[in-house]
N, C-alpha and C positions, 0 to 999 in steps of 0.2 A: 832611336835614341840608345846610346850605349851607356851602360852603368859600370863603374869601376868601384871596387871595394878593397879596403885595406883593413887589417885587423891588428890591433895591439892589445895585449892582455895584461891586466893588473889585478891580482887577487888581494882583496882588502877585507879586514874584519869589520863588520857592522853589527853591533850588539852581539848576538851569538851566531850570526850568519856571515857568510862570505859571498863575494860577488866577483865577477869578471867584467872589466870594462873594455869596450872596443869601439870601433867606428866603421861606418860604411860610407861610400861615396855615391851620390846620385849625380853623375857627371862631376862638376866641381863643388857640389854642396856636400859638406861633411856632416854626418849625423852621429852623435855620440850616444852610445847605449850602455846599459848595465844589465847583466844577466845574473840573477840570483839563482842559487841552486834550489833543490838538488838536480843534478844532470838527468836523473831518471824520473824527475817530476814531470807532471803534465804541464806543458808550456802555456802561459797566458801572457799575451801582449797587452800592456796598459798604455793608453794614449792620453797624454796630458792636455789640460785645458789652456786657455788664454794666458800667455805669459808664464806658465808653469814650467818648472824644471824637473828632471828626473828625481832629484832629491826631495821634491815637494810631495811625493806620494806619502800618505800617512804610514808611519811605522806599524800601526795596529792592523792596517789592511795587508801590508806585505807579510807580516808575521803570521797572520791568519792563513794566508795562501800557502806559505811555506810549511806551516804546521800541518796542513791538510794535503801535503804532497803535491803541491803545484809549484811551478817554476816561473816566478814573475820575471818579465823582461820589460824594462822601462827605458825611456830615452828622452833626450832633449829635442823637441821639435826644432826645425830650422828657425833661426832668429831668436833662440832662447838658450840659456845655459851656455854650454861649451860648444854647441853646434854652430855651423856657419852663420855669420851675420851678413846682412845685405847693406849695400851702400845706397842710401836714400838719394844722394845727389846724382849718382849714376843712373838711377831709374827715372829721375826727373828729366834728365837729358833725353831719355827714350820716350818721353811723353807719358810716363806712367804716373798714376796718382801719387802725390807726395805726402800730403798732410791728411790727418784723420778728419779735420774739419771739412776740407773740400770733398773728401770721399763721402761723408755723411750727406752733404748737400746734394751730391750727384745721386746718391742712393735714394733719397726721399723724393727727388725730382724725376726719378726713373731714367737718369742719364747714364750712358755707358761708363763703367768703371774699369780701369786697366791697372790692377794692382801688380806689385812686383812678382807675386805668385798667388796661387789659389789653393783651396783645400784639396783639390785633386793632386796637385804637386806634393802636398804634405802626405797624402795617402800613399803616393808612390815611394816617398822616403821610408815610410813605415814598413811596407812589405819587404823592402830590401834587407831589413834586419833579420826577418825569418829566413830569407834566402842565405844570408851570410852564416847563420847558425845551423843551416841544413835542417830546418824544421819545416816539414811538409804541411803540418796542420796544427793549429793552436787555438786556444780560447782567445776571445777578444773583448776587452773592456775599455770603453771610452767615456770620459767625463767632460761635460760642458762642450767647449770647442773640440776637445778630443773625441767626444761622441759624434760630432759632425764629421770629423775625419774618419772615424771608425765606421760610420754608415757607408762611406764610399768604399772602404776596404772590404766590408762584408758584401757589398753589392758587386764589386768588380772581381772579387776572388772567393766565390762561394765554396770552392773546393779546398780552400786553405783554412776555413773557419769551423771550429767545433761548436762553440756556442758564442753568443753575442750578448754582452751586458751594456746597457745604455743608461748612464746616470746623469741626471740634471742637464739634459741636452734638448736640442730642437732639430726638427727636420727642415727648417727654413731659416733664412737670415732674420735677425731681429728687426722688429718694427715697433711703433708706439703701442701696438695691440698685443704683442707677445714677448716684447723685450724688457729691458731693465726699467725699474721704477726711476722716477726723476732724480731722487737722491743718489742712487747707485750710478746712474748715467753721468751725473755731474762729477763724481769722484773718478770714474773711469776716464772721462775727458780731461780731467785735471792731470791725471798720470800721463795721458797721451801727449799733452801739450807742455809737460815739464819733465822731459826725459833726463835732464842733467841735474836733478835735485841732489842734495846732500844725503848721506846715509840716514841720518836721523829723520830727515824730511820724508824719505821713502818708507822708512819703518812706520812713521806716524800715519802716512797715507794708507799703507797696507792695513794697519790696525783699524782705521776708520772703515775701509772697505770690508774687511772681515767681520767687523761688528755688525754691519748691515746685511751681509749675505750669509753669515754663519749662525750657528745655534744661538738663540736669544739668551742673553745673560752669561754666555760662556766667557770665562776669564782669559783675556789676552794680555793682561799686565803681568806677565810672568817672565822669568829669566829664560825659560825654554823658548818662548815665542820670539824674544829679542835675539837670542843666539842663532836660532834657525833663520831669522830674517837677515841677520848679518852674513851668515854663511851663504845664503842665496845671492845676496848683493855682491859679495866678494867673488863668488864663483862666476857670476854673469858679467862682472866688470861694470864700468861706469856708464856704458852705453845702454840705455833702456828704450831705444827707439824701435826695437823689434816688436814690442807690445803693440804699437800703432800699426805696424805693417801686418801683424797677424789679424787685427781687426779689419784692415783693408781686404785681407784674404777671405774673411768671412763674408763681408759685404759684396765683394766682387766675384764670388763663386757662382757657378750656374745653379739653377733650381735642381734640388736633389729628389723631388717627389717620386719621379719614375724609378730612380735608383733605389730609394727606400722601399718602395713597393715590391721590388724584385728580391729583397733580402729573404733568403730561405733558411738561414741558421736559426736554431731555437734561440729566442731572444727574451731577455728579462729587462724590463724598463722600470727604473727606480727614480722617483722624483719627490721633491719636497712640496707639500701643500702650500707652504708659505714662501716658496722661492721668489725672491725679489729681482733676480737677475734674468732668469728664464722662466716665464710663468708656467704654472702647472698644466694649463691647457695644451702646451706643447707635448706633454707626456701622453695625454689622451689621444692626440692626433697621431703620434707615432704608433700607439697601440692599434689604431684603426688601419694604419698603412701597412704594418708588418703582420702578415697573417699568423705566423707561428710565434706569437709573443704573449707574454704575461705582464701585467702591470701592478706595481706596488706603489701606492701613494703614502708617504710618511707624514703624519700630521705635524710632528715637531720639527721636521727637517726644513731647512732653507736651501742653501746651495752647496754646503760643504758636508763632509762625512766625518765629523768629530766622533770620538769613541762612543758617547752615549747614543748618537744617531746610528752608527754602524751596528751597534748591538741590536737595533730594532729590525735589521734585515739580513744580518750575516748568515743566519740559518737558511733562509730562503735562497741566498746567493749560493751557498754550498750545495744545496739540493739542485739548483739550476746547473752549476758547473759539473755536477756528477750525472747530468742527464744522459 
């Protein structure tokens, strides 16, 4: 397989920091990335979760990394943000799984799933960014679905990874025993089955999801939450079908247990005790599978890392990254 890459640079001020934006190509799939300084900082690649965009990484996390002389590199996974989108009808013609409903049925019946792409493809996208930036070795942080992708990166490219941080993630595909609660699953399915909702409908749905998976009692009725939601929607455009295809990628990917067992990088696993999206038992399982790993369970944390939650483990994170 040949990989082609193109780079375009744009320096923009964000708060007190600047960044460069560029793109890489995995054949005809374009992946948009953002490289925060400083150039002499210790690089860390952050892999986003389901439906997330590079702009959705919390400012307090990025600022913490930059202030401690790390160089955060973030990107839009395929089928999200400004990265390449896939044509659902095209993949239907190739007998690929089309709808999330049919994919779930096949998954629970243990029938073959043929998604448009899988997590291994997404891991290949990710490593190309380090290649483009001439980074031979970097820290790796993955959250939720991004943690699943990062597990593959860490397993396939051990010589490229300094440390690995796994947040709110799983080593296996979701099931009734380790996956979302019923309320969360209903909201996720509603988003998957209503990709062409209005802006206000999408914001309202996001607010309901975040209220279930985020810190209990955290105020989402703010202008900041609304403005960031609008920014994400405008940046991604009206087509929200990529969310469903990313779920298909999770359900249709191969078992990762052997890969996870092979991870040799020093690993920090962080998980919320009350996580309703990916149950905490997944963190204990990952800790058993990865020999060189430490585990932190946060009592107050659900699935997100709001400022009060981040404050509970940021010192341990810094110690881990300086390992």
